[in-house]
C-alpha positions as CSV (number, residue, x, y, z in Angstrom):
1,M,-45.1,-10.3,-18.5
2,S,-48.9,-10.0,-18.3
3,T,-50.7,-8.4,-15.3
4,Q,-52.1,-11.8,-14.3
5,D,-48.6,-13.4,-14.4
6,A,-47.3,-10.5,-12.3
7,R,-50.1,-10.9,-9.8
8,R,-49.4,-14.6,-9.5
9,A,-45.7,-14.0,-9.0
10,V,-46.3,-11.4,-6.2
11,V,-48.7,-13.8,-4.3
12,A,-46.3,-16.7,-4.7
13,T,-43.3,-14.6,-3.5
14,F,-45.2,-13.3,-0.5
15,H,-46.5,-16.8,0.6
16,D,-43.5,-18.9,-0.4
17,P,-40.2,-16.8,-0.9
18,Q,-37.0,-18.6,-1.9
19,W,-35.1,-16.3,0.5
20,T,-35.7,-13.3,2.8
21,A,-33.2,-10.8,4.1
22,P,-33.4,-7.5,6.0
23,V,-33.2,-4.3,3.9
24,R,-30.0,-2.6,5.1
25,D,-31.0,0.9,4.3
26,A,-34.5,0.6,5.8
27,P,-34.8,-1.0,9.2
28,G,-38.1,-2.7,9.7
29,L,-38.3,-4.0,6.1
30,L,-37.6,-7.5,4.8
31,R,-36.8,-8.4,1.2
32,Y,-38.7,-11.4,-0.1
33,R,-37.3,-12.9,-3.4
34,R,-38.6,-15.7,-5.6
35,H,-37.3,-16.1,-9.2
36,E,-37.6,-12.6,-10.8
37,C,-40.0,-11.1,-8.3
38,E,-38.8,-9.1,-5.3
39,L,-41.0,-7.6,-2.5
40,R,-40.2,-5.4,0.4
41,V,-42.5,-6.1,3.3
42,R,-42.9,-4.1,6.6
43,T,-42.1,-6.5,9.5
44,A,-44.5,-4.7,11.9
45,D,-47.7,-5.4,10.0
46,G,-46.8,-7.5,6.9
47,V,-47.7,-4.7,4.4
48,V,-46.0,-5.0,1.0
49,C,-44.3,-1.6,0.4
50,F,-42.4,-2.4,-2.8
51,V,-42.8,-4.8,-5.8
52,G,-40.1,-5.2,-8.4
53,F,-39.2,-7.6,-11.2
54,H,-35.7,-8.4,-12.2
55,L,-36.1,-9.4,-15.9
56,D,-33.3,-10.5,-18.1
57,D,-33.5,-7.4,-20.3
58,T,-29.9,-6.3,-21.0
59,T,-30.7,-3.5,-23.4
60,H,-31.3,-0.9,-20.7
61,Q,-28.3,-1.6,-18.5
62,A,-25.6,1.0,-17.9
63,P,-22.2,0.3,-19.3
64,V,-19.8,-1.4,-16.9
65,R,-16.8,0.6,-15.9
66,A,-13.6,-1.0,-14.7
67,A,-13.0,-0.7,-11.0
68,P,-10.0,1.3,-9.8
69,P,-7.1,-0.8,-8.5
70,R,-7.4,-1.8,-4.9
71,R,-4.8,-0.7,-2.4
72,H,-4.1,-3.2,0.3
73,R,-3.9,-2.0,3.8
74,R,-3.0,-3.8,6.9
75,R,-5.9,-4.6,9.1
76,S,-5.8,-5.1,12.8
77,G,-8.4,-7.1,14.7
78,G,-9.3,-7.5,18.4
79,A,-10.7,-5.1,20.8
80,G,-9.8,-2.0,18.9
81,T,-12.2,-2.5,16.0
82,A,-15.8,-1.3,15.7
83,W,-17.1,-4.6,14.5
84,P,-16.9,-7.9,16.4
85,T,-14.0,-10.1,15.3
86,T,-15.2,-13.4,16.8
87,W,-18.6,-15.1,17.3
88,R,-18.0,-15.0,21.0
89,E,-17.5,-11.3,20.9
90,L,-20.7,-10.9,18.8
91,R,-22.7,-12.9,21.4
92,T,-21.2,-10.8,24.2
93,R,-22.3,-7.6,22.4
94,L,-25.7,-9.0,21.7
95,R,-26.2,-9.7,25.4
96,A,-25.0,-6.1,26.2
97,A,-27.6,-4.8,23.7
98,G,-30.4,-6.6,25.7
99,C,-30.8,-9.7,23.6
100,Q,-31.4,-13.1,25.2
101,L,-29.4,-16.0,23.6
102,S,-30.1,-19.7,23.5
103,H,-28.1,-22.5,21.9
104,G,-29.5,-25.5,20.3
105,G,-27.8,-27.9,17.9
106,K,-25.8,-26.0,15.3
107,H,-27.3,-22.6,15.8
108,W,-27.6,-19.8,18.3
109,R,-30.9,-17.9,18.6
110,A,-30.8,-14.3,19.5
111,H,-34.1,-13.2,21.0
112,L,-34.3,-9.4,20.2
113,P,-35.8,-7.0,22.7
114,D,-38.7,-6.3,20.4
115,G,-39.7,-10.0,20.3
116,R,-38.2,-11.0,17.0
117,T,-35.6,-13.8,16.7
118,Y,-32.4,-13.9,14.7
119,T,-30.5,-17.1,14.0
120,L,-26.7,-17.3,14.2
121,P,-24.6,-20.2,13.1
122,A,-22.5,-21.9,15.8
123,T,-19.8,-22.7,13.2
124,A,-20.0,-20.7,10.0
125,S,-18.5,-21.9,6.8
126,D,-18.3,-18.5,5.0
127,H,-15.5,-16.2,5.9
128,R,-17.9,-13.2,5.6
129,A,-20.6,-14.8,7.8
130,L,-19.7,-12.8,10.9
131,R,-19.6,-9.5,9.2
132,N,-22.9,-10.3,7.3
133,A,-24.6,-11.3,10.6
134,A,-23.4,-8.0,12.2
135,H,-24.8,-6.0,9.3
136,D,-28.1,-7.9,9.4
137,L,-28.4,-7.1,13.1
138,I,-27.8,-3.4,12.4
139,A,-30.6,-3.5,9.8
140,L,-32.9,-5.1,12.4
141,G,-32.1,-2.2,14.8
142,I,-29.6,-3.9,17.1
143,D,-26.3,-1.8,17.0
144,I,-23.5,-4.2,18.1
145,R,-20.7,-1.9,17.0
146,R,-18.3,-0.7,19.6
147,S,-19.7,2.4,21.2
148,D,-16.7,3.9,23.0
149,G,-15.6,6.1,20.1
150,H,-13.5,3.6,18.2
151,R,-15.6,3.5,15.1
């Protein structure tokens, strides 16, 4: 990839990303992705902190090791878990964390204390959507896990 092509890809990714997501390990950063280009942008001032390209070069990849067999354990839900188990419980914990909630159409909007907005589905189609939303909120600095020592 030439320097000029890389420059065009970075500008296009910044102005028109295909998707964005919070960086889980670094609160305050958002991942912008478009085709093979990925940016990490600071939410406070919009500064690009990282530029990376995911090219289809398989010659430098590490060998894949087989995963160990999974052991199944029983899980219990409800009030004894650190993570919310229902959307209603998530909204209750968001209100307790100081967020304002509004409902319109098929989505809930969580207005975070720092002025940002996070959108939650009213009815999610993915079985992992609740847990993903909880992790996204953690990455945005809103800890909605249970705080009474049951983590």
